[in-house]
C-alpha positions as CSV (number, residue, x, y, z in Angstrom):
1,M,17.5,2.7,-73.5
2,S,16.2,-0.7,-75.1
3,K,17.8,-3.9,-73.4
4,Q,20.2,-6.5,-75.5
5,V,17.9,-9.5,-76.1
6,Q,19.8,-12.2,-74.5
7,D,18.3,-16.0,-74.6
8,A,16.1,-17.7,-72.5
9,Y,16.6,-21.4,-71.9
10,I,14.2,-24.7,-70.2
11,V,15.8,-26.7,-68.5
12,A,12.9,-28.4,-66.8
13,A,10.0,-28.9,-68.4
14,A,7.0,-31.8,-67.3
15,R,3.5,-32.6,-67.2
16,L,1.0,-34.4,-65.8
17,P,-0.7,-37.2,-66.9
18,I,-3.9,-36.4,-69.4
19,G,-7.3,-37.4,-68.1
20,K,-10.6,-37.8,-69.3
21,R,-13.3,-35.2,-68.0
22,N,-15.2,-36.9,-65.1
23,G,-11.8,-39.7,-65.3
24,Y,-8.9,-39.4,-63.1
25,Y,-9.0,-35.6,-61.9
26,K,-13.1,-35.7,-61.6
27,T,-12.6,-34.2,-57.9
28,T,-9.1,-32.4,-58.3
29,R,-8.9,-28.9,-57.9
30,P,-7.2,-27.4,-60.9
31,D,-4.7,-25.8,-58.4
32,D,-3.6,-29.1,-56.9
33,M,-2.6,-30.3,-60.0
34,L,-0.5,-26.8,-61.1
35,V,1.0,-27.3,-57.9
36,H,2.5,-30.9,-58.4
37,A,4.6,-29.3,-61.7
38,I,5.6,-26.9,-60.3
39,K,6.9,-28.8,-57.5
40,T,8.0,-31.7,-60.0
41,I,9.9,-28.9,-62.5
42,L,11.9,-27.3,-59.3
43,N,12.9,-31.0,-58.1
44,Q,14.3,-31.3,-60.9
45,T,16.6,-28.5,-60.9
46,P,17.5,-28.5,-57.0
47,A,20.4,-26.2,-57.3
48,L,18.2,-23.2,-57.7
49,D,17.1,-21.0,-55.3
50,P,13.5,-21.1,-55.6
51,A,13.8,-17.4,-53.9
52,L,15.3,-16.5,-57.4
53,I,12.4,-16.9,-59.9
54,D,11.0,-13.4,-60.8
55,D,7.4,-14.2,-61.6
56,I,5.4,-17.5,-62.9
57,V,3.5,-17.4,-66.2
58,G,0.2,-19.5,-65.5
59,G,-2.3,-20.5,-68.5
60,C,-5.9,-21.4,-67.6
61,A,-8.9,-20.7,-70.7
62,L,-11.6,-20.6,-68.4
63,P,-10.6,-18.2,-65.5
64,E,-13.4,-19.2,-63.1
65,A,-14.8,-20.9,-60.1
66,E,-11.7,-23.6,-59.6
67,Q,-9.7,-22.0,-61.5
68,G,-10.4,-18.4,-60.5
69,L,-9.0,-15.7,-58.5
70,N,-5.7,-15.8,-60.2
71,V,-5.1,-19.4,-60.1
72,T,-0.9,-19.4,-60.9
73,R,-0.7,-16.8,-57.8
74,M,-2.8,-20.0,-55.4
75,A,-0.4,-22.6,-56.6
76,A,3.0,-20.8,-56.2
77,M,2.0,-20.0,-52.3
78,I,0.5,-24.0,-51.5
79,A,3.3,-25.5,-53.5
80,G,5.3,-23.8,-50.5
81,L,7.2,-21.1,-52.8
82,P,8.8,-17.5,-50.6
83,P,5.3,-15.4,-50.6
84,S,8.0,-12.8,-52.7
85,V,7.5,-15.3,-55.7
86,P,4.6,-13.8,-57.6
87,G,2.1,-15.1,-60.4
88,V,0.6,-14.2,-63.2
89,Q,-3.0,-16.5,-65.1
90,V,-3.1,-15.2,-68.5
91,N,-5.7,-16.7,-71.3
92,R,-5.7,-16.3,-74.7
93,F,-8.2,-20.1,-74.8
94,C,-6.5,-23.0,-76.6
95,S,-2.7,-21.4,-76.4
96,S,-2.7,-20.4,-73.0
97,G,-0.3,-23.1,-72.4
98,L,2.1,-22.2,-74.7
99,Q,1.1,-18.4,-74.5
100,A,2.6,-18.5,-70.4
101,V,5.5,-20.1,-71.9
102,A,6.0,-17.3,-74.6
103,M,6.0,-14.7,-71.8
104,A,8.0,-15.7,-69.5
105,A,10.4,-16.6,-72.5
106,D,10.3,-13.4,-73.0
107,R,10.6,-11.3,-69.9
108,I,13.7,-12.7,-70.0
109,R,14.8,-12.1,-73.7
110,V,14.5,-9.0,-72.7
111,G,16.5,-8.4,-69.3
112,D,13.6,-8.0,-67.5
113,A,14.1,-11.3,-65.5
114,D,16.5,-14.4,-64.8
115,V,14.4,-17.1,-63.9
116,M,10.8,-17.9,-64.4
117,I,8.2,-20.6,-64.8
118,G,5.6,-21.0,-68.1
119,C,3.0,-23.1,-67.2
120,G,-1.1,-24.1,-67.5
121,T,-3.8,-26.0,-65.5
122,E,-7.6,-26.8,-66.1
123,T,-10.1,-28.5,-64.9
124,M,-12.8,-29.5,-68.0
125,S,-14.7,-31.6,-65.1
126,L,-14.9,-29.1,-62.8
127,V,-15.6,-25.9,-64.9
128,T,-17.9,-26.9,-67.8
129,M,-16.9,-26.0,-71.6
130,L,-18.1,-23.0,-71.7
131,G,-18.2,-21.6,-68.5
132,N,-20.6,-21.0,-65.5
133,K,-22.3,-17.6,-67.4
134,I,-22.3,-16.9,-71.1
135,V,-22.8,-13.5,-71.8
136,L,-22.0,-13.1,-75.4
137,N,-21.4,-8.4,-76.1
138,P,-25.3,-8.5,-78.5
139,H,-23.0,-6.1,-81.0
140,I,-21.7,-9.4,-81.9
141,F,-24.6,-10.0,-84.0
142,E,-25.1,-6.5,-85.6
143,N,-21.9,-7.9,-88.0
144,D,-21.7,-10.5,-90.0
145,A,-18.0,-10.7,-89.9
146,N,-18.3,-11.4,-86.1
147,L,-21.2,-13.6,-86.1
148,G,-18.6,-16.1,-86.0
149,I,-17.5,-15.4,-82.3
150,A,-20.4,-17.3,-81.4
151,F,-20.4,-20.5,-83.4
152,G,-19.7,-23.4,-81.3
153,M,-16.0,-24.7,-82.1
154,G,-18.0,-27.7,-83.8
155,I,-19.9,-25.9,-86.4
156,T,-16.5,-24.1,-86.9
157,A,-14.8,-27.1,-87.8
158,E,-17.4,-27.9,-90.1
159,K,-16.2,-25.1,-91.5
160,V,-13.2,-25.9,-92.4
161,A,-14.2,-29.4,-93.5
162,E,-16.1,-28.0,-96.0
163,Q,-13.8,-25.5,-97.3
164,W,-10.9,-27.4,-97.3
165,Q,-12.2,-30.3,-98.5
166,V,-11.4,-32.6,-96.4
167,S,-13.7,-35.9,-96.4
168,R,-15.1,-37.7,-93.7
169,E,-13.0,-40.5,-94.1
170,D,-9.6,-38.6,-94.2
171,Q,-11.2,-37.3,-90.6
172,D,-11.7,-40.8,-88.8
173,A,-8.4,-42.4,-90.8
174,F,-5.9,-39.3,-89.0
175,A,-8.3,-39.8,-85.8
176,A,-7.3,-43.7,-85.6
177,A,-3.8,-43.4,-86.7
178,S,-3.2,-40.7,-83.8
179,N,-5.4,-43.2,-81.0
180,Q,-3.0,-46.0,-82.5
181,K,0.7,-43.0,-81.9
182,A,-0.7,-42.5,-78.8
183,I,-1.0,-46.0,-77.3
184,A,2.2,-47.6,-78.9
185,A,3.9,-44.5,-77.3
186,I,2.8,-45.0,-73.7
187,R,4.1,-49.2,-74.5
188,N,6.7,-47.8,-75.0
189,G,7.7,-45.1,-72.3
190,K,7.8,-42.6,-75.4
191,F,6.2,-39.9,-72.2
192,K,8.3,-41.4,-69.3
193,D,10.6,-38.1,-69.2
194,E,7.9,-35.4,-69.7
195,T,5.4,-37.3,-67.2
196,T,5.0,-37.3,-63.7
197,P,2.9,-39.2,-61.4
198,F,0.5,-37.8,-59.6
199,T,-1.8,-39.0,-56.5
200,V,-5.0,-38.7,-57.1
201,Q,-7.3,-38.8,-53.2
202,T,-10.8,-39.5,-53.3
203,R,-12.5,-39.8,-49.9
204,V,-15.7,-41.9,-49.9
205,P,-17.8,-42.4,-47.0
206,D,-18.0,-45.7,-45.0
207,P,-21.8,-47.1,-43.5
208,A,-20.6,-49.3,-41.3
209,T,-18.2,-46.9,-39.3
210,G,-19.3,-43.6,-40.1
211,Q,-15.7,-42.9,-40.9
212,V,-14.9,-40.6,-44.5
213,K,-11.7,-42.9,-46.1
214,V,-9.2,-41.5,-48.0
215,V,-8.4,-43.9,-50.9
216,E,-5.7,-42.9,-53.1
217,R,-4.6,-44.3,-56.2
218,V,-1.0,-43.3,-58.1
219,V,-2.1,-41.9,-61.8
220,V,1.0,-42.8,-64.4
221,D,-0.3,-42.7,-67.9
222,D,-2.6,-39.9,-69.8
223,E,-6.6,-41.8,-69.6
224,G,-7.9,-40.9,-73.3
225,P,-6.1,-43.3,-75.8
226,R,-8.3,-45.6,-77.0
227,A,-6.8,-48.7,-78.2
228,D,-10.8,-50.0,-80.1
229,A,-10.7,-46.5,-81.8
230,T,-10.2,-48.5,-85.3
231,L,-11.7,-47.3,-88.7
232,E,-14.6,-49.1,-88.9
233,K,-15.8,-47.3,-85.1
234,L,-15.4,-44.4,-86.2
235,A,-17.5,-44.8,-89.6
236,Q,-19.9,-45.8,-87.6
237,M,-20.2,-43.0,-85.2
238,R,-23.1,-40.1,-85.7
239,P,-21.4,-36.3,-86.2
240,V,-22.7,-34.1,-83.8
241,F,-22.7,-30.7,-84.8
242,A,-24.4,-30.9,-87.7
243,A,-27.4,-33.7,-89.5
244,K,-25.3,-34.1,-92.8
245,G,-21.7,-32.9,-90.9
246,T,-18.7,-34.9,-91.0
247,V,-17.0,-34.4,-87.2
248,T,-17.7,-36.8,-84.9
249,A,-16.8,-37.3,-81.1
250,G,-14.3,-40.1,-82.2
251,N,-12.5,-37.3,-84.8
252,S,-12.6,-34.0,-81.9
253,S,-11.1,-33.4,-79.5
254,Q,-11.0,-35.3,-75.8
255,M,-12.6,-32.9,-73.1
256,S,-10.1,-33.2,-70.9
257,D,-8.1,-32.2,-67.0
258,G,-4.9,-31.7,-66.8
259,A,-1.5,-29.2,-66.0
260,G,1.9,-28.5,-67.1
261,A,5.3,-26.4,-66.3
262,L,8.5,-25.1,-67.7
263,L,11.6,-23.4,-66.0
264,L,13.2,-21.1,-67.9
265,V,16.3,-19.5,-66.9
266,S,19.2,-16.6,-68.7
267,E,22.4,-17.9,-70.0
268,K,23.7,-15.8,-66.3
269,I,21.7,-18.2,-63.6
270,L,22.7,-21.2,-66.8
271,K,26.5,-20.6,-65.3
272,Q,25.6,-19.5,-62.3
273,F,24.2,-22.6,-60.9
274,N,26.0,-24.9,-63.3
275,L,22.2,-25.8,-65.0
276,Q,22.2,-27.8,-68.4
277,P,19.5,-26.6,-70.8
278,L,17.3,-29.1,-72.6
279,A,16.1,-26.5,-74.9
280,R,16.6,-22.6,-76.0
281,F,13.5,-20.8,-77.2
282,V,13.4,-19.4,-80.1
283,S,10.6,-17.8,-81.3
284,Y,6.5,-17.4,-80.7
285,S,3.0,-16.0,-83.5
286,V,-0.2,-15.5,-82.2
287,R,-2.3,-14.2,-85.7
288,G,-5.6,-13.8,-86.4
289,V,-8.1,-15.3,-88.6
290,K,-12.0,-15.1,-89.7
291,P,-13.8,-16.7,-86.7
292,E,-16.3,-19.4,-88.5
293,V,-12.7,-20.8,-89.2
294,M,-10.7,-20.5,-86.4
295,G,-9.3,-24.1,-86.7
296,I,-7.1,-22.8,-89.5
297,G,-5.1,-20.1,-87.0
298,P,-1.9,-22.0,-87.4
299,I,-1.6,-21.1,-91.4
300,E,-1.6,-17.6,-90.4
301,A,0.9,-18.4,-87.3
302,I,3.2,-21.0,-88.8
303,P,5.3,-19.0,-91.6
304,D,5.8,-16.4,-89.1
305,A,7.2,-17.8,-86.0
306,L,9.7,-19.5,-89.2
307,R,10.0,-16.2,-90.0
308,K,11.1,-15.0,-86.6
309,A,13.0,-17.6,-86.1
310,G,15.1,-17.8,-89.6
311,L,14.6,-21.1,-89.5
312,Q,12.4,-23.1,-93.2
313,K,9.6,-25.4,-92.8
314,S,12.3,-29.0,-93.3
315,D,14.0,-27.1,-90.4
316,L,11.3,-29.0,-88.3
317,Q,11.9,-32.4,-87.3
318,W,8.9,-33.0,-85.0
319,I,5.7,-30.5,-84.4
320,E,2.8,-31.2,-82.3
321,L,-0.2,-29.3,-84.1
322,N,-3.2,-29.8,-81.1
323,E,-5.8,-31.9,-82.4
324,A,-8.8,-29.7,-82.0
325,F,-10.2,-31.4,-84.8
326,A,-9.2,-33.6,-87.6
327,A,-10.4,-31.7,-89.5
328,Q,-8.6,-28.0,-89.0
329,S,-5.5,-30.5,-88.2
330,L,-5.9,-31.9,-92.0
331,A,-6.7,-28.3,-93.5
332,V,-3.3,-27.2,-91.7
333,I,-0.6,-29.9,-92.7
334,R,-2.2,-29.5,-96.4
335,S,-2.6,-25.9,-96.7
336,C,1.6,-26.0,-94.9
337,E,2.2,-28.5,-96.5
338,L,4.0,-30.2,-93.2
339,D,5.7,-33.3,-93.9
340,P,3.0,-35.5,-91.6
341,A,5.6,-38.1,-90.9
342,V,7.0,-35.3,-88.2
343,V,3.3,-34.2,-87.1
344,N,2.6,-35.4,-83.7
345,P,4.7,-38.4,-83.7
346,L,3.1,-39.6,-80.3
347,G,0.0,-39.3,-81.0
348,G,-2.7,-35.8,-80.5
349,A,-5.2,-34.7,-78.6
350,I,-7.7,-36.6,-80.5
351,A,-6.3,-39.4,-78.4
352,L,-4.5,-38.0,-75.4
353,G,-7.0,-35.0,-74.9
354,H,-6.7,-31.5,-74.4
355,P,-7.1,-29.2,-71.5
356,L,-7.5,-25.8,-73.6
357,G,-5.5,-23.2,-71.1
358,A,-3.3,-26.4,-70.2
359,T,-2.2,-28.3,-73.6
360,G,0.5,-25.9,-74.4
361,A,2.3,-25.7,-71.8
362,I,1.8,-30.0,-71.9
363,R,2.7,-30.5,-75.2
364,A,6.0,-28.1,-75.0
365,A,7.3,-30.7,-72.0
366,T,6.1,-33.4,-74.7
367,L,8.6,-31.8,-77.8
368,I,11.1,-30.5,-76.0
369,H,11.8,-34.5,-74.3
370,G,11.0,-36.0,-77.5
371,L,13.5,-33.8,-79.5
372,R,16.3,-34.0,-76.9
373,R,16.2,-38.4,-76.7
374,E,15.9,-38.5,-80.6
375,K,18.5,-36.3,-81.4
376,M,16.4,-33.5,-83.1
377,K,17.4,-30.0,-83.5
378,Y,13.9,-28.4,-84.0
379,G,10.6,-27.9,-83.3
380,M,7.3,-26.6,-83.0
381,V,3.8,-26.7,-81.1
382,T,1.2,-24.9,-83.0
383,M,-2.4,-24.5,-82.7
384,C,-5.8,-23.0,-83.2
385,I,-7.7,-20.4,-80.7
386,G,-11.1,-19.9,-80.4
387,H,-12.4,-15.9,-81.8
388,G,-10.2,-16.5,-85.2
389,M,-6.2,-17.2,-83.5
390,G,-3.3,-19.2,-84.3
391,A,-0.4,-19.7,-82.2
392,A,3.2,-21.2,-83.2
393,G,6.2,-21.4,-80.7
394,I,9.6,-22.8,-82.3
395,F,12.2,-24.4,-79.5
396,E,15.5,-25.6,-80.1
397,A,16.5,-28.8,-78.5
398,L,20.2,-28.3,-76.6
């Protein structure tokens, strides 16, 4: 007998300030970042007994080294949760955090759970971009249709820019705007509700005493946005992936470190503990595209997520489109005929950073708090995914 679908509600959503690669969190473990995010959302709902958590689903795009061995379960234990609370690590590259939230929501929606955490964490300082050992399946090279799997992300962005006719000038203008919006958002406290300060500890040897000192620094704001990312300076940057290309470090997302977490519950738990819902999880879609143009993945996922939600594009008042590259972001905006005014109003990954597996959970926290602050109803988080995929998740603010 199939179970009746019920709603999944988000009652807490928080993220750490995003750090640049080898910046804020250059020596901070990803499980420690996730511990802080989990503790934050539980502190925001003190009435809820943590022992009721059915599972924690954690996204991570490169699950190895410091963020391997089921980093989610380790974070749950270090956070002091009861041993009965399990954890699972999932990887769908750049959408891992959003995938984790969707999987957590689905457990509730089918009646299989009442309390779930969807989260994500990623260190790009301690774990290299492609991991410590790259071993592609040789069969990839036997079929031209699969060759795109071996392409670097930058090359796929160049192919998108060429096929969708996105000029260098438009890419740089998009990147400059992303930085300007992010800087203004930080200045005006727009991220305050979603961001939890994090204390970074650094151990420094003191030759004079022979002791190791612990130096602490409280991180409050995102590290990435650049006030000097002007059109003039961006125009001076050289292409980094193709000699005559248009994709530069300035109009690409930043490699970053970060973590975010959302607490989801059923209606039964809402009533039992008198919790205030922030939002309702509405729908999720992930679709495939050709790997060599992976950046256009949202073009397929967005319409499908809208169909599942029974909504139109015009219903979306806020869209968090992960800016992997300006080229693919503009291709998606133009192809889907999205209103640029509602896309990334506080800036995107080009300015704020893209900690891979954490990004989906981070952007969901931004969206939910933004929708509520601006008294809006529906919003979406969407992104392209390596190996040729796209994801989109829709939320309703309450």
